[in-house]
MDTraj code that builds the backbone (N, CA, C; nanometers):
import mdtraj as md
import numpy as np

residues = "MET LEU GLU ASP SER LEU SER ALA SER ASP PRO GLU THR ALA ASN HIS HIS TRP PHE PRO PHE LEU ARG TYR LYS ARG GLU CYS GLU ALA SER GLY LYS GLN VAL SER VAL ASN GLU TRP MET ARG LYS THR".split()
xyz = np.array([
    [0.0851, -0.1148, 0.0394],
    [-0.0281, 0.0175, -0.0173],
    [0.1054, 0.1255, -0.0134],
    [0.0839, 0.2116, -0.1408],
    [0.1515, 0.3690, -0.1093],
    [0.1513, 0.4251, -0.0466],
    [0.1839, 0.4873, 0.0764],
    [0.1892, 0.6447, 0.1723],
    [0.1728, 0.7546, 0.1077],
    [0.0312, 0.8303, 0.1370],
    [0.0401, 0.9367, 0.1406],
    [0.1177, 1.0482, 0.1371],
    [0.2375, 1.1069, 0.0716],
    [0.3210, 1.1444, 0.1092],
    [0.2499, 1.3106, 0.1395],
    [0.1795, 1.3230, 0.1642],
    [0.1626, 1.4316, 0.2631],
    [0.0980, 1.4063, 0.4176],
    [0.0551, 1.3121, 0.4049],
    [0.0742, 1.2715, 0.4989],
    [0.1931, 1.1342, 0.6512],
    [0.2663, 1.1244, 0.5188],
    [0.4149, 1.0579, 0.5562],
    [0.4914, 1.1536, 0.6725],
    [0.4698, 1.2694, 0.6815],
    [0.5829, 1.3734, 0.7505],
    [0.4529, 1.4452, 0.8519],
    [0.4995, 1.4866, 0.9722],
    [0.4580, 1.5658, 1.0496],
    [0.4615, 1.6864, 1.0040],
    [0.3557, 1.7808, 0.9465],
    [0.3940, 1.9383, 0.9269],
    [0.4494, 1.9636, 1.0202],
    [0.4267, 1.9567, 1.1495],
    [0.4894, 2.0743, 1.2349],
    [0.6444, 2.0668, 1.2640],
    [0.7300, 1.9496, 1.1974],
    [0.7978, 1.9377, 1.1912],
    [0.9441, 1.9228, 1.0516],
    [0.8099, 1.8814, 0.9478],
    [0.8469, 1.8549, 0.8428],
    [0.9632, 2.0079, 0.8157],
    [1.0922, 1.9371, 0.7150],
    [1.1641, 2.0751, 0.6253],
    [1.1274, 2.0821, 0.4629],
    [1.0390, 2.0228, 0.4390],
    [0.9839, 2.0052, 0.2096],
    [0.8628, 1.9973, 0.1634],
    [0.8586, 2.0425, 0.1092],
    [0.7677, 2.1304, 0.0477],
    [0.6577, 2.2855, 0.0603],
    [0.6230, 2.3526, 0.1240],
    [0.5274, 2.4134, 0.1587],
    [0.5680, 2.4228, 0.3121],
    [0.5616, 2.3044, 0.3974],
    [0.5488, 2.2756, 0.5440],
    [0.6143, 2.4458, 0.6384],
    [0.7933, 2.4495, 0.6058],
    [0.8192, 2.5627, 0.6891],
    [0.7353, 2.7056, 0.6408],
    [0.7101, 2.6549, 0.4855],
    [0.5865, 2.8230, 0.5302],
    [0.5273, 2.8956, 0.5369],
    [0.4065, 2.6911, 0.5472],
    [0.3186, 2.7647, 0.6220],
    [0.3344, 2.7943, 0.7860],
    [0.3944, 2.7062, 0.8746],
    [0.3912, 2.7282, 1.0268],
    [0.5305, 2.9176, 0.9272],
    [0.5369, 2.9774, 0.9006],
    [0.6087, 3.0777, 0.8666],
    [0.4761, 3.1721, 0.8681],
    [0.3749, 3.1618, 0.8194],
    [0.2755, 3.2042, 0.7820],
    [0.1694, 3.2238, 0.8792],
    [0.1538, 3.0879, 1.0085],
    [0.1109, 3.0763, 1.0991],
    [0.1477, 3.1580, 1.1935],
    [0.2905, 3.2137, 1.2353],
    [0.3262, 3.2891, 1.3083],
    [0.2855, 3.4404, 1.2906],
    [0.2830, 3.4185, 1.0853],
    [0.2689, 3.5738, 1.1332],
    [0.1300, 3.6953, 1.0893],
    [0.0728, 3.5692, 1.1025],
    [-0.0440, 3.5634, 1.1521],
    [-0.0874, 3.5818, 1.3106],
    [-0.0710, 3.4658, 1.3416],
    [-0.1007, 3.5167, 1.5509],
    [-0.0069, 3.6378, 1.5890],
    [0.0489, 3.7053, 1.4921],
    [0.1270, 3.8354, 1.5355],
    [0.0733, 3.9374, 1.5023],
    [0.0204, 3.8948, 1.3780],
    [-0.0854, 4.0233, 1.3236],
    [0.0465, 4.0643, 1.1680],
    [0.1802, 4.0334, 1.2095],
    [0.2291, 4.0697, 1.0399],
    [0.1416, 4.0619, 0.9314],
    [0.1822, 4.0685, 0.8481],
    [0.1510, 4.0410, 0.6691],
    [0.1620, 3.9149, 0.6370],
    [0.2237, 3.8467, 0.6124],
    [0.2600, 3.7089, 0.5348],
    [0.2594, 3.7579, 0.4043],
    [0.4439, 3.7417, 0.3899],
    [0.5218, 3.7626, 0.2215],
    [0.5364, 3.6087, 0.2243],
    [0.5587, 3.6128, 0.1197],
    [0.6521, 3.5037, 0.0467],
    [0.8158, 3.5256, 0.0544],
    [0.8196, 3.6696, -0.0425],
    [0.9894, 3.6921, -0.0842],
    [1.0127, 3.7528, 0.0791],
    [0.9406, 3.7647, 0.2065],
    [0.9840, 3.8321, 0.2968],
    [1.1271, 3.6862, 0.3850],
    [0.9548, 3.5736, 0.3937],
    [0.9740, 3.4840, 0.3901],
    [1.1549, 3.4053, 0.3594],
    [1.1504, 3.4270, 0.2284],
    [1.2589, 3.3539, 0.1867],
    [1.3909, 3.4506, 0.1968],
    [1.3829, 3.5842, 0.2207],
    [1.4732, 3.6065, 0.2821],
    [1.5828, 3.6275, 0.3600],
    [1.4361, 3.5362, 0.5056],
    [1.4212, 3.5182, 0.6879],
    [1.5731, 3.3661, 0.6029],
    [1.5212, 3.2705, 0.5683],
    [1.5527, 3.2142, 0.5496],
    [1.7131, 3.1639, 0.4658],
])
top = md.Topology()
chain = top.add_chain()
for i, resn in enumerate(residues, 1):
    res = top.add_residue(resn, chain, resSeq=i)
    for name in ("N", "CA", "C"):
        top.add_atom(name, md.element.get_by_symbol(name[0]), res)
traj = md.Trajectory(xyz[None], top)
């Protein structure tokens, strides 16, 4: 049986695909900052 790639790892700790950006997005929204892919790229 094949494993679904999105459920294969924990999105809270995974560092592939868009999981790191989604964590950054959640942090920005919690602090009231505007979410920006460009700012995230500069941060990383």
